[in-house]
N, C-alpha and C positions, 0 to 999 in steps of 0.2 A: 891690060894692065889688072894683077892680080891684086884684089885685095886679101885684108886678114880677117880669117872670124870672129867671133866674139873671144874665142878661147888663146888667141894671140897667137895662132897659128896661120902662117902663111897656106892657102890652096892653094898654090902652083905648084907642081910638081917636083920645079928646080925653082934654085935659092935664087933669091933676089935681092933689093936692095929697097926693094919701097914699100915693101910690105910693113907696119907697124903694127905694135901692141897697142891694142884700143882694149881701155875696160869698157864694159859695157853698165852701164848706171841705168835699172829696172826704174817703169818709170809707174806711175800710181795713182787711180782718181779720188778725189779728196774724198769720195764712198765710199772706195775699199779703207781707204785711213779710218775712217769714222768704226768701217765695219772690224776691222782688223788690227785695230790699233795696236794692243798688247801682242800679237806675234811680229806686225811689221818691227816696234823698237827692238824684240829683243834678236831680231835682225840685225837691226843697225846695232847692236849692241853686239853684237858679233863681229861688225867692222865692213859689213854691209852699206851704199850709199845708195838713198833713191830719191827722188824728185817726183813731188808734190806737182798733178794739173788741174786746171781748174778747167772747165769745159775745152780739154783737151789742150789747155796751152799750159806750157811748167811756170810754175809760178813757183814753188820753194823746194827746196834740197833739205833730205832729213837724213843728217851726218852722224859718227858718232863722236861722243867728244875726246877730248885729248885724255891722255894718262892720268890716273891721280897722280903723280909724281909733280908732273906741268903744271898742275892746275895750281895759281894761286890761290887757289879756298882752303887748302889743305893746311890741318895742324901740324904746326912746326914743333919743336920741343925747345924749352931755353937753351941749350947745345948747340942748336944748328939755327939760331938767330942771332945769339951774342952779339957777334962779329958789325952787327948792325950800334952800336953800341959801343966799339972799340976805338972811334974816332976826335981827333982833341974836340975838346970842348970847345962852347962858346965864349970868350974870354968879355964882353961886355955883353953878356945875356942877364947878371943882374942887375947891369946901370937901365938896361928896356926894360925889365921887367920896373923897379922902383919908378921909373916915370909912366907907370899905370896907374891910374885912381884907384885906392887901397880901400876904400867907405863903402860900404857894407850899405844899401839900399832898396827897400820895398820896393816893388816897380808897382804895389798894384794902392800903395797907399797915394793920399793925394793931398 
């Protein structure tokens, strides 16, 4: 049986349907992560994925974050979020608000 190389190219000289494209995820030890953290983070930022091993066992994955455009923590302009307030208002909101005790009290006063 022929196998794919890490480049995804079949090593067989003939075409075959059993070959698959496999991405190679590099494994790095915890010590290497500590010693080369800046370089490894730059590699991950450029799209590479790394598996971190502890005592030879895979323990964690270091992967790039989603692009900022899909991140929920991206700052938005009012125009981008104005539709959030365009729905029908709650007709019972004022009645619900009035049911709350509006008296101000000092919580530390005895």
